[in-house]
PDB file with SEQRES, HELIX, SHEET and CRYST1 records, atoms N, CA, C and O in Angstrom:
SEQRES   1 A   38  MET ASN VAL LEU GLY ALA GLY LEU ALA PRO ARG ASP ALA          
SEQRES   2 A   38  LEU LEU ALA MET ALA PRO PRO VAL LEU LEU ALA LEU LEU          
SEQRES   3 A   38  VAL ILE LEU LEU ARG ILE HIS ARG ALA LYS GLN HIS              
HELIX    1 AA1 ASN A    2  GLN A   37  1                                  36    
CRYST1    1.000    1.000    1.000  90.00  90.00  90.00 P 1           1          
ATOM      1  N   MET A   1      56.137  28.419  78.830  1.00  0.00           N  
ATOM      2  CA  MET A   1      55.253  27.466  79.527  1.00  0.00           C  
ATOM      3  C   MET A   1      53.950  27.268  78.761  1.00  0.00           C  
ATOM      4  O   MET A   1      53.403  26.166  78.722  1.00  0.00           O  
ATOM      5  N   ASN A   2      53.454  28.357  78.146  1.00  0.00           N  
ATOM      6  CA  ASN A   2      52.199  28.248  77.399  1.00  0.00           C  
ATOM      7  C   ASN A   2      52.339  27.285  76.221  1.00  0.00           C  
ATOM      8  O   ASN A   2      51.421  26.524  75.914  1.00  0.00           O  
ATOM      9  N   VAL A   3      53.500  27.332  75.568  1.00  0.00           N  
ATOM     10  CA  VAL A   3      53.729  26.444  74.423  1.00  0.00           C  
ATOM     11  C   VAL A   3      53.733  24.989  74.887  1.00  0.00           C  
ATOM     12  O   VAL A   3      53.140  24.124  74.242  1.00  0.00           O  
ATOM     13  N   LEU A   4      54.406  24.725  76.009  1.00  0.00           N  
ATOM     14  CA  LEU A   4      54.449  23.358  76.546  1.00  0.00           C  
ATOM     15  C   LEU A   4      53.051  22.916  76.944  1.00  0.00           C  
ATOM     16  O   LEU A   4      52.661  21.778  76.684  1.00  0.00           O  
ATOM     17  N   GLY A   5      52.294  23.805  77.571  1.00  0.00           N  
ATOM     18  CA  GLY A   5      50.929  23.470  77.980  1.00  0.00           C  
ATOM     19  C   GLY A   5      50.068  23.149  76.771  1.00  0.00           C  
ATOM     20  O   GLY A   5      49.271  22.211  76.805  1.00  0.00           O  
ATOM     21  N   ALA A   6      50.225  23.923  75.698  1.00  0.00           N  
ATOM     22  CA  ALA A   6      49.441  23.687  74.485  1.00  0.00           C  
ATOM     23  C   ALA A   6      49.842  22.359  73.849  1.00  0.00           C  
ATOM     24  O   ALA A   6      49.014  21.685  73.236  1.00  0.00           O  
ATOM     25  N   GLY A   7      51.119  21.985  73.998  1.00  0.00           N  
ATOM     26  CA  GLY A   7      51.594  20.731  73.416  1.00  0.00           C  
ATOM     27  C   GLY A   7      51.138  19.526  74.226  1.00  0.00           C  
ATOM     28  O   GLY A   7      50.906  18.451  73.674  1.00  0.00           O  
ATOM     29  N   LEU A   8      51.007  19.710  75.556  1.00  0.00           N  
ATOM     30  CA  LEU A   8      50.618  18.585  76.414  1.00  0.00           C  
ATOM     31  C   LEU A   8      49.114  18.354  76.387  1.00  0.00           C  
ATOM     32  O   LEU A   8      48.663  17.218  76.543  1.00  0.00           O  
ATOM     33  N   ALA A   9      48.333  19.406  76.195  1.00  0.00           N  
ATOM     34  CA  ALA A   9      46.869  19.271  76.220  1.00  0.00           C  
ATOM     35  C   ALA A   9      46.363  18.243  75.200  1.00  0.00           C  
ATOM     36  O   ALA A   9      45.588  17.364  75.574  1.00  0.00           O  
ATOM     37  N   PRO A  10      46.773  18.321  73.925  1.00  0.00           N  
ATOM     38  CA  PRO A  10      46.300  17.334  72.929  1.00  0.00           C  
ATOM     39  C   PRO A  10      46.722  15.920  73.307  1.00  0.00           C  
ATOM     40  O   PRO A  10      45.968  14.970  73.097  1.00  0.00           O  
ATOM     41  N   ARG A  11      47.930  15.773  73.868  1.00  0.00           N  
ATOM     42  CA  ARG A  11      48.388  14.434  74.263  1.00  0.00           C  
ATOM     43  C   ARG A  11      47.490  13.874  75.351  1.00  0.00           C  
ATOM     44  O   ARG A  11      47.109  12.704  75.307  1.00  0.00           O  
ATOM     45  N   ASP A  12      47.146  14.718  76.341  1.00  0.00           N  
ATOM     46  CA  ASP A  12      46.260  14.264  77.420  1.00  0.00           C  
ATOM     47  C   ASP A  12      44.906  13.867  76.855  1.00  0.00           C  
ATOM     48  O   ASP A  12      44.314  12.878  77.288  1.00  0.00           O  
ATOM     49  N   ALA A  13      44.416  14.632  75.891  1.00  0.00           N  
ATOM     50  CA  ALA A  13      43.119  14.326  75.285  1.00  0.00           C  
ATOM     51  C   ALA A  13      43.184  12.989  74.553  1.00  0.00           C  
ATOM     52  O   ALA A  13      42.260  12.180  74.644  1.00  0.00           O  
ATOM     53  N   LEU A  14      44.278  12.759  73.826  1.00  0.00           N  
ATOM     54  CA  LEU A  14      44.431  11.492  73.094  1.00  0.00           C  
ATOM     55  C   LEU A  14      44.526  10.326  74.070  1.00  0.00           C  
ATOM     56  O   LEU A  14      43.928   9.275  73.843  1.00  0.00           O  
ATOM     57  N   LEU A  15      45.276  10.508  75.157  1.00  0.00           N  
ATOM     58  CA  LEU A  15      45.414   9.444  76.158  1.00  0.00           C  
ATOM     59  C   LEU A  15      44.069   9.162  76.810  1.00  0.00           C  
ATOM     60  O   LEU A  15      43.755   8.011  77.114  1.00  0.00           O  
ATOM     61  N   ALA A  16      43.274  10.200  77.025  1.00  0.00           N  
ATOM     62  CA  ALA A  16      41.964  10.026  77.651  1.00  0.00           C  
ATOM     63  C   ALA A  16      41.005   9.306  76.713  1.00  0.00           C  
ATOM     64  O   ALA A  16      40.146   8.548  77.164  1.00  0.00           O  
ATOM     65  N   MET A  17      41.146   9.539  75.400  1.00  0.00           N  
ATOM     66  CA  MET A  17      40.227   8.933  74.428  1.00  0.00           C  
ATOM     67  C   MET A  17      40.703   7.560  73.958  1.00  0.00           C  
ATOM     68  O   MET A  17      39.913   6.787  73.416  1.00  0.00           O  
ATOM     69  N   ALA A  18      41.981   7.247  74.157  1.00  0.00           N  
ATOM     70  CA  ALA A  18      42.547   5.994  73.649  1.00  0.00           C  
ATOM     71  C   ALA A  18      41.870   4.739  74.213  1.00  0.00           C  
ATOM     72  O   ALA A  18      41.497   3.867  73.429  1.00  0.00           O  
ATOM     73  N   PRO A  19      41.695   4.604  75.535  1.00  0.00           N  
ATOM     74  CA  PRO A  19      41.123   3.361  76.080  1.00  0.00           C  
ATOM     75  C   PRO A  19      39.758   2.999  75.506  1.00  0.00           C  
ATOM     76  O   PRO A  19      39.581   1.854  75.092  1.00  0.00           O  
ATOM     77  N   PRO A  20      38.776   3.912  75.455  1.00  0.00           N  
ATOM     78  CA  PRO A  20      37.465   3.553  74.881  1.00  0.00           C  
ATOM     79  C   PRO A  20      37.569   3.155  73.415  1.00  0.00           C  
ATOM     80  O   PRO A  20      36.865   2.251  72.965  1.00  0.00           O  
ATOM     81  N   VAL A  21      38.437   3.820  72.674  1.00  0.00           N  
ATOM     82  CA  VAL A  21      38.607   3.493  71.249  1.00  0.00           C  
ATOM     83  C   VAL A  21      39.179   2.089  71.100  1.00  0.00           C  
ATOM     84  O   VAL A  21      38.726   1.316  70.256  1.00  0.00           O  
ATOM     85  N   LEU A  22      40.179   1.758  71.924  1.00  0.00           N  
ATOM     86  CA  LEU A  22      40.785   0.424  71.867  1.00  0.00           C  
ATOM     87  C   LEU A  22      39.758  -0.635  72.241  1.00  0.00           C  
ATOM     88  O   LEU A  22      39.698  -1.695  71.618  1.00  0.00           O  
ATOM     89  N   LEU A  23      38.949  -0.351  73.258  1.00  0.00           N  
ATOM     90  CA  LEU A  23      37.915  -1.308  73.668  1.00  0.00           C  
ATOM     91  C   LEU A  23      36.917  -1.518  72.537  1.00  0.00           C  
ATOM     92  O   LEU A  23      36.501  -2.647  72.278  1.00  0.00           O  
ATOM     93  N   ALA A  24      36.534  -0.446  71.864  1.00  0.00           N  
ATOM     94  CA  ALA A  24      35.585  -0.557  70.751  1.00  0.00           C  
ATOM     95  C   ALA A  24      36.178  -1.410  69.634  1.00  0.00           C  
ATOM     96  O   ALA A  24      35.484  -2.243  69.051  1.00  0.00           O  
ATOM     97  N   LEU A  25      37.461  -1.205  69.334  1.00  0.00           N  
ATOM     98  CA  LEU A  25      38.117  -1.990  68.283  1.00  0.00           C  
ATOM     99  C   LEU A  25      38.152  -3.465  68.660  1.00  0.00           C  
ATOM    100  O   LEU A  25      37.937  -4.330  67.812  1.00  0.00           O  
ATOM    101  N   LEU A  26      38.423  -3.755  69.935  1.00  0.00           N  
ATOM    102  CA  LEU A  26      38.462  -5.149  70.392  1.00  0.00           C  
ATOM    103  C   LEU A  26      37.093  -5.794  70.240  1.00  0.00           C  
ATOM    104  O   LEU A  26      36.989  -6.938  69.796  1.00  0.00           O  
ATOM    105  N   VAL A  27      36.045  -5.069  70.604  1.00  0.00           N  
ATOM    106  CA  VAL A  27      34.683  -5.601  70.490  1.00  0.00           C  
ATOM    107  C   VAL A  27      34.353  -5.891  69.029  1.00  0.00           C  
ATOM    108  O   VAL A  27      33.781  -6.935  68.714  1.00  0.00           O  
ATOM    109  N   ILE A  28      34.713  -4.967  68.135  1.00  0.00           N  
ATOM    110  CA  ILE A  28      34.445  -5.156  66.703  1.00  0.00           C  
ATOM    111  C   ILE A  28      35.196  -6.374  66.179  1.00  0.00           C  
ATOM    112  O   ILE A  28      34.638  -7.171  65.424  1.00  0.00           O  
ATOM    113  N   LEU A  29      36.468  -6.524  66.580  1.00  0.00           N  
ATOM    114  CA  LEU A  29      37.260  -7.674  66.135  1.00  0.00           C  
ATOM    115  C   LEU A  29      36.649  -8.974  66.638  1.00  0.00           C  
ATOM    116  O   LEU A  29      36.598  -9.963  65.906  1.00  0.00           O  
ATOM    117  N   LEU A  30      36.184  -8.976  67.886  1.00  0.00           N  
ATOM    118  CA  LEU A  30      35.566 -10.186  68.444  1.00  0.00           C  
ATOM    119  C   LEU A  30      34.302 -10.537  67.673  1.00  0.00           C  
ATOM    120  O   LEU A  30      34.047 -11.710  67.396  1.00  0.00           O  
ATOM    121  N   ARG A  31      33.511  -9.529  67.325  1.00  0.00           N  
ATOM    122  CA  ARG A  31      32.269  -9.784  66.577  1.00  0.00           C  
ATOM    123  C   ARG A  31      32.591 -10.351  65.196  1.00  0.00           C  
ATOM    124  O   ARG A  31      31.900 -11.254  64.723  1.00  0.00           O  
ATOM    125  N   ILE A  32      33.625  -9.835  64.549  1.00  0.00           N  
ATOM    126  CA  ILE A  32      34.026 -10.350  63.231  1.00  0.00           C  
ATOM    127  C   ILE A  32      34.492 -11.794  63.369  1.00  0.00           C  
ATOM    128  O   ILE A  32      34.167 -12.639  62.535  1.00  0.00           O  
ATOM    129  N   HIS A  33      35.257 -12.075  64.429  1.00  0.00           N  
ATOM    130  CA  HIS A  33      35.740 -13.435  64.668  1.00  0.00           C  
ATOM    131  C   HIS A  33      34.566 -14.402  64.821  1.00  0.00           C  
ATOM    132  O   HIS A  33      34.536 -15.472  64.213  1.00  0.00           O  
ATOM    133  N   ARG A  34      33.596 -13.994  65.652  1.00  0.00           N  
ATOM    134  CA  ARG A  34      32.433 -14.859  65.899  1.00  0.00           C  
ATOM    135  C   ARG A  34      31.624 -15.043  64.625  1.00  0.00           C  
ATOM    136  O   ARG A  34      31.098 -16.127  64.370  1.00  0.00           O  
ATOM    137  N   ALA A  35      31.525 -13.993  63.829  1.00  0.00           N  
ATOM    138  CA  ALA A  35      30.765 -14.078  62.577  1.00  0.00           C  
ATOM    139  C   ALA A  35      31.440 -15.066  61.622  1.00  0.00           C  
ATOM    140  O   ALA A  35      30.761 -15.815  60.919  1.00  0.00           O  
ATOM    141  N   LYS A  36      32.770 -15.067  61.597  1.00  0.00           N  
ATOM    142  CA  LYS A  36      33.498 -15.987  60.714  1.00  0.00           C  
ATOM    143  C   LYS A  36      33.342 -17.428  61.201  1.00  0.00           C  
ATOM    144  O   LYS A  36      33.257 -18.346  60.386  1.00  0.00           O  
ATOM    145  N   GLN A  37      33.305 -17.634  62.512  1.00  0.00           N  
ATOM    146  CA  GLN A  37      33.162 -18.986  63.061  1.00  0.00           C  
ATOM    147  C   GLN A  37      31.804 -19.570  62.689  1.00  0.00           C  
ATOM    148  O   GLN A  37      31.706 -20.753  62.362  1.00  0.00           O  
ATOM    149  N   HIS A  38      30.760 -18.750  62.737  1.00  0.00           N  
ATOM    150  CA  HIS A  38      29.425 -19.219  62.352  1.00  0.00           C  
ATOM    151  C   HIS A  38      29.349 -19.215  60.834  1.00  0.00           C  
ATOM    152  O   HIS A  38      28.316 -19.572  60.267  1.00  0.00           O  
TER     153      HIS A  38                                                      
END                                                                             
């Protein structure tokens, strides 16, 4: 059980950190898009 718990912990951490990272990437892409339009 300890091995499974150790394997699931990093996945939970990645899932918890994924949404803010994706949002940041979207914001950066939007800024690049707007910069190219101007």
